[in-house]
mmCIF file of the N, C-alpha and C atoms, coordinates in Angstrom:
data_MODEL
# 
_entry.id   MODEL 
# 
loop_
_atom_site.group_PDB 
_atom_site.id 
_atom_site.type_symbol 
_atom_site.label_atom_id 
_atom_site.label_alt_id 
_atom_site.label_comp_id 
_atom_site.label_asym_id 
_atom_site.label_entity_id 
_atom_site.label_seq_id 
_atom_site.pdbx_PDB_ins_code 
_atom_site.Cartn_x 
_atom_site.Cartn_y 
_atom_site.Cartn_z 
_atom_site.occupancy 
_atom_site.B_iso_or_equiv 
_atom_site.pdbx_formal_charge 
_atom_site.auth_seq_id 
_atom_site.auth_comp_id 
_atom_site.auth_asym_id 
_atom_site.auth_atom_id 
_atom_site.pdbx_PDB_model_num 
ATOM 1   N N  . UNK A 1 1  ? -32.388 -21.729 17.673 1.00 0.00 ? 1  UNK A N  1 
ATOM 2   C CA . UNK A 1 1  ? -31.038 -21.872 17.880 1.00 0.00 ? 1  UNK A CA 1 
ATOM 3   C C  . UNK A 1 1  ? -30.399 -19.964 17.545 1.00 0.00 ? 1  UNK A C  1 
ATOM 4   N N  . UNK A 1 2  ? -29.644 -19.827 18.395 1.00 0.00 ? 2  UNK A N  1 
ATOM 5   C CA . UNK A 1 2  ? -28.980 -18.500 18.123 1.00 0.00 ? 2  UNK A CA 1 
ATOM 6   C C  . UNK A 1 2  ? -28.107 -18.336 17.315 1.00 0.00 ? 2  UNK A C  1 
ATOM 7   N N  . UNK A 1 3  ? -27.715 -17.248 16.774 1.00 0.00 ? 3  UNK A N  1 
ATOM 8   C CA . UNK A 1 3  ? -26.726 -17.251 15.768 1.00 0.00 ? 3  UNK A CA 1 
ATOM 9   C C  . UNK A 1 3  ? -25.363 -16.366 16.328 1.00 0.00 ? 3  UNK A C  1 
ATOM 10  N N  . UNK A 1 4  ? -24.133 -16.837 16.106 1.00 0.00 ? 4  UNK A N  1 
ATOM 11  C CA . UNK A 1 4  ? -23.047 -16.243 16.799 1.00 0.00 ? 4  UNK A CA 1 
ATOM 12  C C  . UNK A 1 4  ? -22.689 -15.197 16.087 1.00 0.00 ? 4  UNK A C  1 
ATOM 13  N N  . UNK A 1 5  ? -22.282 -14.123 16.690 1.00 0.00 ? 5  UNK A N  1 
ATOM 14  C CA . UNK A 1 5  ? -21.838 -12.791 16.023 1.00 0.00 ? 5  UNK A CA 1 
ATOM 15  C C  . UNK A 1 5  ? -20.577 -12.525 16.481 1.00 0.00 ? 5  UNK A C  1 
ATOM 16  N N  . UNK A 1 6  ? -19.717 -12.647 15.665 1.00 0.00 ? 6  UNK A N  1 
ATOM 17  C CA . UNK A 1 6  ? -18.360 -12.431 16.038 1.00 0.00 ? 6  UNK A CA 1 
ATOM 18  C C  . UNK A 1 6  ? -17.981 -10.768 16.072 1.00 0.00 ? 6  UNK A C  1 
ATOM 19  N N  . UNK A 1 7  ? -17.220 -10.388 17.113 1.00 0.00 ? 7  UNK A N  1 
ATOM 20  C CA . UNK A 1 7  ? -17.147 -9.004  17.256 1.00 0.00 ? 7  UNK A CA 1 
ATOM 21  C C  . UNK A 1 7  ? -15.885 -8.532  16.564 1.00 0.00 ? 7  UNK A C  1 
ATOM 22  N N  . UNK A 1 8  ? -14.927 -9.199  16.132 1.00 0.00 ? 8  UNK A N  1 
ATOM 23  C CA . UNK A 1 8  ? -13.906 -8.496  15.597 1.00 0.00 ? 8  UNK A CA 1 
ATOM 24  C C  . UNK A 1 8  ? -14.214 -8.647  13.675 1.00 0.00 ? 8  UNK A C  1 
ATOM 25  N N  . UNK A 1 9  ? -13.796 -7.605  13.364 1.00 0.00 ? 9  UNK A N  1 
ATOM 26  C CA . UNK A 1 9  ? -13.979 -7.263  11.885 1.00 0.00 ? 9  UNK A CA 1 
ATOM 27  C C  . UNK A 1 9  ? -13.081 -8.454  11.091 1.00 0.00 ? 9  UNK A C  1 
ATOM 28  N N  . UNK A 1 10 ? -12.130 -8.838  11.456 1.00 0.00 ? 10 UNK A N  1 
ATOM 29  C CA . UNK A 1 10 ? -11.028 -9.525  10.636 1.00 0.00 ? 10 UNK A CA 1 
ATOM 30  C C  . UNK A 1 10 ? -11.836 -11.169 10.670 1.00 0.00 ? 10 UNK A C  1 
ATOM 31  N N  . UNK A 1 11 ? -12.244 -11.272 12.133 1.00 0.00 ? 11 UNK A N  1 
ATOM 32  C CA . UNK A 1 11 ? -12.966 -12.512 12.155 1.00 0.00 ? 11 UNK A CA 1 
ATOM 33  C C  . UNK A 1 11 ? -14.245 -12.593 11.344 1.00 0.00 ? 11 UNK A C  1 
ATOM 34  N N  . UNK A 1 12 ? -15.078 -11.598 11.051 1.00 0.00 ? 12 UNK A N  1 
ATOM 35  C CA . UNK A 1 12 ? -15.917 -11.885 10.292 1.00 0.00 ? 12 UNK A CA 1 
ATOM 36  C C  . UNK A 1 12 ? -15.432 -11.974 8.708  1.00 0.00 ? 12 UNK A C  1 
ATOM 37  N N  . UNK A 1 13 ? -14.649 -11.218 8.273  1.00 0.00 ? 13 UNK A N  1 
ATOM 38  C CA . UNK A 1 13 ? -13.711 -11.512 7.032  1.00 0.00 ? 13 UNK A CA 1 
ATOM 39  C C  . UNK A 1 13 ? -13.409 -12.864 6.944  1.00 0.00 ? 13 UNK A C  1 
ATOM 40  N N  . UNK A 1 14 ? -12.836 -13.537 7.993  1.00 0.00 ? 14 UNK A N  1 
ATOM 41  C CA . UNK A 1 14 ? -12.412 -14.894 7.707  1.00 0.00 ? 14 UNK A CA 1 
ATOM 42  C C  . UNK A 1 14 ? -13.322 -15.862 7.573  1.00 0.00 ? 14 UNK A C  1 
ATOM 43  N N  . UNK A 1 15 ? -14.305 -15.482 8.362  1.00 0.00 ? 15 UNK A N  1 
ATOM 44  C CA . UNK A 1 15 ? -15.628 -16.549 8.242  1.00 0.00 ? 15 UNK A CA 1 
ATOM 45  C C  . UNK A 1 15 ? -16.130 -16.462 6.930  1.00 0.00 ? 15 UNK A C  1 
ATOM 46  N N  . UNK A 1 16 ? -16.212 -15.563 6.385  1.00 0.00 ? 16 UNK A N  1 
ATOM 47  C CA . UNK A 1 16 ? -16.773 -15.194 4.941  1.00 0.00 ? 16 UNK A CA 1 
ATOM 48  C C  . UNK A 1 16 ? -15.780 -16.046 3.772  1.00 0.00 ? 16 UNK A C  1 
ATOM 49  N N  . UNK A 1 17 ? -14.420 -15.642 4.067  1.00 0.00 ? 17 UNK A N  1 
ATOM 50  C CA . UNK A 1 17 ? -13.470 -16.194 3.188  1.00 0.00 ? 17 UNK A CA 1 
ATOM 51  C C  . UNK A 1 17 ? -13.534 -17.431 3.401  1.00 0.00 ? 17 UNK A C  1 
ATOM 52  N N  . UNK A 1 18 ? -13.645 -18.344 4.492  1.00 0.00 ? 18 UNK A N  1 
ATOM 53  C CA . UNK A 1 18 ? -13.756 -19.779 4.489  1.00 0.00 ? 18 UNK A CA 1 
ATOM 54  C C  . UNK A 1 18 ? -14.956 -20.267 3.945  1.00 0.00 ? 18 UNK A C  1 
ATOM 55  N N  . UNK A 1 19 ? -16.052 -19.357 4.127  1.00 0.00 ? 19 UNK A N  1 
ATOM 56  C CA . UNK A 1 19 ? -17.293 -19.832 3.428  1.00 0.00 ? 19 UNK A CA 1 
ATOM 57  C C  . UNK A 1 19 ? -17.081 -20.005 2.109  1.00 0.00 ? 19 UNK A C  1 
ATOM 58  N N  . UNK A 1 20 ? -16.513 -19.036 1.373  1.00 0.00 ? 20 UNK A N  1 
ATOM 59  C CA . UNK A 1 20 ? -16.295 -19.087 0.042  1.00 0.00 ? 20 UNK A CA 1 
ATOM 60  C C  . UNK A 1 20 ? -15.305 -19.987 -0.428 1.00 0.00 ? 20 UNK A C  1 
ATOM 61  N N  . UNK A 1 21 ? -14.274 -20.227 0.218  1.00 0.00 ? 21 UNK A N  1 
ATOM 62  C CA . UNK A 1 21 ? -13.448 -21.680 0.060  1.00 0.00 ? 21 UNK A CA 1 
ATOM 63  C C  . UNK A 1 21 ? -13.939 -23.063 -0.009 1.00 0.00 ? 21 UNK A C  1 
ATOM 64  N N  . UNK A 1 22 ? -15.034 -23.123 1.078  1.00 0.00 ? 22 UNK A N  1 
ATOM 65  C CA . UNK A 1 22 ? -15.548 -24.435 1.111  1.00 0.00 ? 22 UNK A CA 1 
ATOM 66  C C  . UNK A 1 22 ? -16.612 -24.477 0.067  1.00 0.00 ? 22 UNK A C  1 
ATOM 67  N N  . UNK A 1 23 ? -17.107 -23.670 -0.508 1.00 0.00 ? 23 UNK A N  1 
ATOM 68  C CA . UNK A 1 23 ? -18.038 -23.713 -1.453 1.00 0.00 ? 23 UNK A CA 1 
ATOM 69  C C  . UNK A 1 23 ? -17.193 -24.036 -2.745 1.00 0.00 ? 23 UNK A C  1 
ATOM 70  N N  . UNK A 1 24 ? -15.928 -23.620 -2.980 1.00 0.00 ? 24 UNK A N  1 
ATOM 71  C CA . UNK A 1 24 ? -15.314 -23.933 -3.960 1.00 0.00 ? 24 UNK A CA 1 
ATOM 72  C C  . UNK A 1 24 ? -14.581 -25.146 -4.018 1.00 0.00 ? 24 UNK A C  1 
ATOM 73  N N  . UNK A 1 25 ? -14.291 -25.709 -2.752 1.00 0.00 ? 25 UNK A N  1 
ATOM 74  C CA . UNK A 1 25 ? -13.831 -27.054 -2.398 1.00 0.00 ? 25 UNK A CA 1 
ATOM 75  C C  . UNK A 1 25 ? -14.185 -27.623 -1.203 1.00 0.00 ? 25 UNK A C  1 
ATOM 76  N N  . UNK A 1 26 ? -15.653 -28.398 -1.196 1.00 0.00 ? 26 UNK A N  1 
ATOM 77  C CA . UNK A 1 26 ? -16.188 -28.828 -0.206 1.00 0.00 ? 26 UNK A CA 1 
ATOM 78  C C  . UNK A 1 26 ? -15.449 -30.086 0.610  1.00 0.00 ? 26 UNK A C  1 
ATOM 79  N N  . UNK A 1 27 ? -14.288 -30.411 0.166  1.00 0.00 ? 27 UNK A N  1 
ATOM 80  C CA . UNK A 1 27 ? -13.468 -31.507 0.708  1.00 0.00 ? 27 UNK A CA 1 
ATOM 81  C C  . UNK A 1 27 ? -12.363 -31.081 1.096  1.00 0.00 ? 27 UNK A C  1 
ATOM 82  N N  . UNK A 1 28 ? -12.211 -29.720 1.347  1.00 0.00 ? 28 UNK A N  1 
ATOM 83  C CA . UNK A 1 28 ? -10.902 -28.943 1.988  1.00 0.00 ? 28 UNK A CA 1 
ATOM 84  C C  . UNK A 1 28 ? -10.512 -29.310 3.372  1.00 0.00 ? 28 UNK A C  1 
ATOM 85  N N  . UNK A 1 29 ? -9.496  -29.417 3.709  1.00 0.00 ? 29 UNK A N  1 
ATOM 86  C CA . UNK A 1 29 ? -9.048  -29.686 5.105  1.00 0.00 ? 29 UNK A CA 1 
ATOM 87  C C  . UNK A 1 29 ? -9.224  -28.555 6.067  1.00 0.00 ? 29 UNK A C  1 
ATOM 88  N N  . UNK A 1 30 ? -10.265 -28.697 6.990  1.00 0.00 ? 30 UNK A N  1 
ATOM 89  C CA . UNK A 1 30 ? -10.769 -27.365 7.741  1.00 0.00 ? 30 UNK A CA 1 
ATOM 90  C C  . UNK A 1 30 ? -9.505  -26.971 8.647  1.00 0.00 ? 30 UNK A C  1 
ATOM 91  N N  . UNK A 1 31 ? -8.823  -27.773 8.895  1.00 0.00 ? 31 UNK A N  1 
ATOM 92  C CA . UNK A 1 31 ? -7.675  -27.373 10.071 1.00 0.00 ? 31 UNK A CA 1 
ATOM 93  C C  . UNK A 1 31 ? -6.722  -26.450 9.096  1.00 0.00 ? 31 UNK A C  1 
ATOM 94  N N  . UNK A 1 32 ? -6.339  -26.996 8.166  1.00 0.00 ? 32 UNK A N  1 
ATOM 95  C CA . UNK A 1 32 ? -5.360  -25.997 7.192  1.00 0.00 ? 32 UNK A CA 1 
ATOM 96  C C  . UNK A 1 32 ? -6.141  -24.651 6.802  1.00 0.00 ? 32 UNK A C  1 
ATOM 97  N N  . UNK A 1 33 ? -7.278  -24.942 6.484  1.00 0.00 ? 33 UNK A N  1 
ATOM 98  C CA . UNK A 1 33 ? -8.047  -23.762 5.705  1.00 0.00 ? 33 UNK A CA 1 
ATOM 99  C C  . UNK A 1 33 ? -8.108  -22.649 6.978  1.00 0.00 ? 33 UNK A C  1 
ATOM 100 N N  . UNK A 1 34 ? -8.402  -23.040 8.287  1.00 0.00 ? 34 UNK A N  1 
ATOM 101 C CA . UNK A 1 34 ? -8.524  -22.111 9.321  1.00 0.00 ? 34 UNK A CA 1 
ATOM 102 C C  . UNK A 1 34 ? -7.080  -21.532 9.663  1.00 0.00 ? 34 UNK A C  1 
ATOM 103 N N  . UNK A 1 35 ? -6.131  -22.269 9.723  1.00 0.00 ? 35 UNK A N  1 
ATOM 104 C CA . UNK A 1 35 ? -4.698  -22.013 9.930  1.00 0.00 ? 35 UNK A CA 1 
ATOM 105 C C  . UNK A 1 35 ? -4.366  -20.547 8.750  1.00 0.00 ? 35 UNK A C  1 
ATOM 106 N N  . UNK A 1 36 ? -4.593  -20.839 7.341  1.00 0.00 ? 36 UNK A N  1 
ATOM 107 C CA . UNK A 1 36 ? -4.560  -20.166 6.438  1.00 0.00 ? 36 UNK A CA 1 
ATOM 108 C C  . UNK A 1 36 ? -5.286  -18.694 6.742  1.00 0.00 ? 36 UNK A C  1 
ATOM 109 N N  . UNK A 1 37 ? -6.508  -19.008 7.300  1.00 0.00 ? 37 UNK A N  1 
ATOM 110 C CA . UNK A 1 37 ? -7.366  -17.790 7.421  1.00 0.00 ? 37 UNK A CA 1 
ATOM 111 C C  . UNK A 1 37 ? -6.916  -16.978 8.720  1.00 0.00 ? 37 UNK A C  1 
ATOM 112 N N  . UNK A 1 38 ? -6.251  -17.807 9.495  1.00 0.00 ? 38 UNK A N  1 
ATOM 113 C CA . UNK A 1 38 ? -5.757  -17.095 10.821 1.00 0.00 ? 38 UNK A CA 1 
ATOM 114 C C  . UNK A 1 38 ? -4.424  -16.044 10.379 1.00 0.00 ? 38 UNK A C  1 
ATOM 115 N N  . UNK A 1 39 ? -3.623  -16.698 9.413  1.00 0.00 ? 39 UNK A N  1 
ATOM 116 C CA . UNK A 1 39 ? -2.527  -15.734 8.850  1.00 0.00 ? 39 UNK A CA 1 
ATOM 117 C C  . UNK A 1 39 ? -3.006  -14.944 8.023  1.00 0.00 ? 39 UNK A C  1 
ATOM 118 N N  . UNK A 1 40 ? -3.864  -14.926 7.038  1.00 0.00 ? 40 UNK A N  1 
ATOM 119 C CA . UNK A 1 40 ? -4.378  -14.060 6.120  1.00 0.00 ? 40 UNK A CA 1 
ATOM 120 C C  . UNK A 1 40 ? -4.875  -12.771 7.161  1.00 0.00 ? 40 UNK A C  1 
ATOM 121 N N  . UNK A 1 41 ? -5.727  -13.204 7.713  1.00 0.00 ? 41 UNK A N  1 
ATOM 122 C CA . UNK A 1 41 ? -6.532  -12.192 8.653  1.00 0.00 ? 41 UNK A CA 1 
ATOM 123 C C  . UNK A 1 41 ? -6.022  -11.894 9.825  1.00 0.00 ? 41 UNK A C  1 
ATOM 124 N N  . UNK A 1 42 ? -4.765  -12.118 10.341 1.00 0.00 ? 42 UNK A N  1 
ATOM 125 C CA . UNK A 1 42 ? -4.254  -12.048 11.480 1.00 0.00 ? 42 UNK A CA 1 
ATOM 126 C C  . UNK A 1 42 ? -4.770  -12.077 12.681 1.00 0.00 ? 42 UNK A C  1 
ATOM 127 N N  . UNK A 1 43 ? -5.510  -13.251 12.798 1.00 0.00 ? 43 UNK A N  1 
ATOM 128 C CA . UNK A 1 43 ? -6.531  -13.539 13.931 1.00 0.00 ? 43 UNK A CA 1 
ATOM 129 C C  . UNK A 1 43 ? -5.430  -14.091 15.152 1.00 0.00 ? 43 UNK A C  1 
ATOM 130 N N  . UNK A 1 44 ? -6.175  -13.757 16.212 1.00 0.00 ? 44 UNK A N  1 
ATOM 131 C CA . UNK A 1 44 ? -5.493  -14.239 17.704 1.00 0.00 ? 44 UNK A CA 1 
ATOM 132 C C  . UNK A 1 44 ? -5.504  -15.745 17.799 1.00 0.00 ? 44 UNK A C  1 
ATOM 133 N N  . UNK A 1 45 ? -4.875  -16.184 18.557 1.00 0.00 ? 45 UNK A N  1 
ATOM 134 C CA . UNK A 1 45 ? -4.972  -17.876 18.707 1.00 0.00 ? 45 UNK A CA 1 
ATOM 135 C C  . UNK A 1 45 ? -6.701  -18.109 19.226 1.00 0.00 ? 45 UNK A C  1 
ATOM 136 N N  . UNK A 1 46 ? -6.762  -17.350 20.108 1.00 0.00 ? 46 UNK A N  1 
ATOM 137 C CA . UNK A 1 46 ? -8.399  -17.346 20.735 1.00 0.00 ? 46 UNK A CA 1 
ATOM 138 C C  . UNK A 1 46 ? -9.400  -17.362 19.423 1.00 0.00 ? 46 UNK A C  1 
ATOM 139 N N  . UNK A 1 47 ? -9.205  -16.492 18.414 1.00 0.00 ? 47 UNK A N  1 
ATOM 140 C CA . UNK A 1 47 ? -9.994  -16.150 17.397 1.00 0.00 ? 47 UNK A CA 1 
ATOM 141 C C  . UNK A 1 47 ? -10.205 -17.391 16.385 1.00 0.00 ? 47 UNK A C  1 
ATOM 142 N N  . UNK A 1 48 ? -8.806  -17.841 16.323 1.00 0.00 ? 48 UNK A N  1 
ATOM 143 C CA . UNK A 1 48 ? -8.638  -19.126 15.188 1.00 0.00 ? 48 UNK A CA 1 
ATOM 144 C C  . UNK A 1 48 ? -9.002  -20.404 16.109 1.00 0.00 ? 48 UNK A C  1 
ATOM 145 N N  . UNK A 1 49 ? -9.239  -20.380 17.305 1.00 0.00 ? 49 UNK A N  1 
ATOM 146 C CA . UNK A 1 49 ? -9.671  -21.709 18.114 1.00 0.00 ? 49 UNK A CA 1 
ATOM 147 C C  . UNK A 1 49 ? -11.415 -21.343 17.858 1.00 0.00 ? 49 UNK A C  1 
ATOM 148 N N  . UNK A 1 50 ? -11.869 -20.291 17.953 1.00 0.00 ? 50 UNK A N  1 
ATOM 149 C CA . UNK A 1 50 ? -13.435 -19.999 17.874 1.00 0.00 ? 50 UNK A CA 1 
ATOM 150 C C  . UNK A 1 50 ? -13.633 -20.611 16.507 1.00 0.00 ? 50 UNK A C  1 
ATOM 151 N N  . UNK A 1 51 ? -12.804 -20.120 15.412 1.00 0.00 ? 51 UNK A N  1 
ATOM 152 C CA . UNK A 1 51 ? -13.117 -20.215 14.112 1.00 0.00 ? 51 UNK A CA 1 
ATOM 153 C C  . UNK A 1 51 ? -13.194 -21.760 13.745 1.00 0.00 ? 51 UNK A C  1 
ATOM 154 N N  . UNK A 1 52 ? -12.075 -22.331 14.281 1.00 0.00 ? 52 UNK A N  1 
ATOM 155 C CA . UNK A 1 52 ? -12.232 -23.852 14.043 1.00 0.00 ? 52 UNK A CA 1 
ATOM 156 C C  . UNK A 1 52 ? -13.367 -24.655 14.565 1.00 0.00 ? 52 UNK A C  1 
ATOM 157 N N  . UNK A 1 53 ? -13.424 -24.202 15.723 1.00 0.00 ? 53 UNK A N  1 
ATOM 158 C CA . UNK A 1 53 ? -15.004 -24.874 16.340 1.00 0.00 ? 53 UNK A CA 1 
ATOM 159 C C  . UNK A 1 53 ? -16.094 -24.624 15.405 1.00 0.00 ? 53 UNK A C  1 
ATOM 160 N N  . UNK A 1 54 ? -16.207 -23.267 15.159 1.00 0.00 ? 54 UNK A N  1 
ATOM 161 C CA . UNK A 1 54 ? -17.211 -22.952 14.166 1.00 0.00 ? 54 UNK A CA 1 
ATOM 162 C C  . UNK A 1 54 ? -17.449 -23.783 13.043 1.00 0.00 ? 54 UNK A C  1 
ATOM 163 N N  . UNK A 1 55 ? -16.401 -24.076 12.344 1.00 0.00 ? 55 UNK A N  1 
ATOM 164 C CA . UNK A 1 55 ? -16.420 -24.492 10.883 1.00 0.00 ? 55 UNK A CA 1 
ATOM 165 C C  . UNK A 1 55 ? -16.533 -26.021 11.152 1.00 0.00 ? 55 UNK A C  1 
ATOM 166 N N  . UNK A 1 56 ? -16.006 -26.518 12.372 1.00 0.00 ? 56 UNK A N  1 
ATOM 167 C CA . UNK A 1 56 ? -16.456 -28.092 12.635 1.00 0.00 ? 56 UNK A CA 1 
ATOM 168 C C  . UNK A 1 56 ? -17.813 -28.291 13.028 1.00 0.00 ? 56 UNK A C  1 
ATOM 169 N N  . UNK A 1 57 ? -18.253 -27.544 14.013 1.00 0.00 ? 57 UNK A N  1 
ATOM 170 C CA . UNK A 1 57 ? -19.773 -27.562 14.214 1.00 0.00 ? 57 UNK A CA 1 
ATOM 171 C C  . UNK A 1 57 ? -20.526 -27.286 12.955 1.00 0.00 ? 57 UNK A C  1 
ATOM 172 N N  . UNK A 1 58 ? -20.347 -26.564 12.008 1.00 0.00 ? 58 UNK A N  1 
ATOM 173 C CA . UNK A 1 58 ? -21.143 -26.398 10.986 1.00 0.00 ? 58 UNK A CA 1 
ATOM 174 C C  . UNK A 1 58 ? -20.921 -27.697 9.906  1.00 0.00 ? 58 UNK A C  1 
ATOM 175 N N  . UNK A 1 59 ? -19.899 -28.029 9.896  1.00 0.00 ? 59 UNK A N  1 
ATOM 176 C CA . UNK A 1 59 ? -19.614 -29.441 9.135  1.00 0.00 ? 59 UNK A CA 1 
ATOM 177 C C  . UNK A 1 59 ? -20.223 -30.421 9.667  1.00 0.00 ? 59 UNK A C  1 
ATOM 178 N N  . UNK A 1 60 ? -20.237 -30.589 10.784 1.00 0.00 ? 60 UNK A N  1 
ATOM 179 C CA . UNK A 1 60 ? -21.146 -31.772 11.512 1.00 0.00 ? 60 UNK A CA 1 
ATOM 180 C C  . UNK A 1 60 ? -22.559 -31.741 11.374 1.00 0.00 ? 60 UNK A C  1 
ATOM 181 N N  . UNK A 1 61 ? -23.085 -30.524 11.270 1.00 0.00 ? 61 UNK A N  1 
ATOM 182 C CA . UNK A 1 61 ? -24.552 -30.050 11.449 1.00 0.00 ? 61 UNK A CA 1 
ATOM 183 C C  . UNK A 1 61 ? -24.952 -30.410 9.898  1.00 0.00 ? 61 UNK A C  1 
ATOM 184 N N  . UNK A 1 62 ? -23.999 -29.886 8.807  1.00 0.00 ? 62 UNK A N  1 
ATOM 185 C CA . UNK A 1 62 ? -24.384 -30.203 7.367  1.00 0.00 ? 62 UNK A CA 1 
ATOM 186 C C  . UNK A 1 62 ? -24.459 -31.577 7.007  1.00 0.00 ? 62 UNK A C  1 
ATOM 187 N N  . UNK A 1 63 ? -23.413 -32.618 7.879  1.00 0.00 ? 63 UNK A N  1 
ATOM 188 C CA . UNK A 1 63 ? -23.570 -33.905 7.193  1.00 0.00 ? 63 UNK A CA 1 
ATOM 189 C C  . UNK A 1 63 ? -24.456 -34.914 8.151  1.00 0.00 ? 63 UNK A C  1 
ATOM 190 N N  . UNK A 1 64 ? -25.172 -34.258 8.983  1.00 0.00 ? 64 UNK A N  1 
ATOM 191 C CA . UNK A 1 64 ? -26.155 -34.810 9.791  1.00 0.00 ? 64 UNK A CA 1 
ATOM 192 C C  . UNK A 1 64 ? -27.347 -35.242 9.017  1.00 0.00 ? 64 UNK A C  1 
# 
């Protein structure tokens, strides 16, 4: 399996931030979390959509 490498530094920071938040609260609403990250890190809509797919895919792999 290949690892996805985001190009945007802000996107990298958002991924790290989301990872930390999910460790603190594993039951957190992913959509709301991605929305918060989008605002906090000034992500484009395209980056926010990518981020949401990434965390949902990760969530589905971890629950399998």
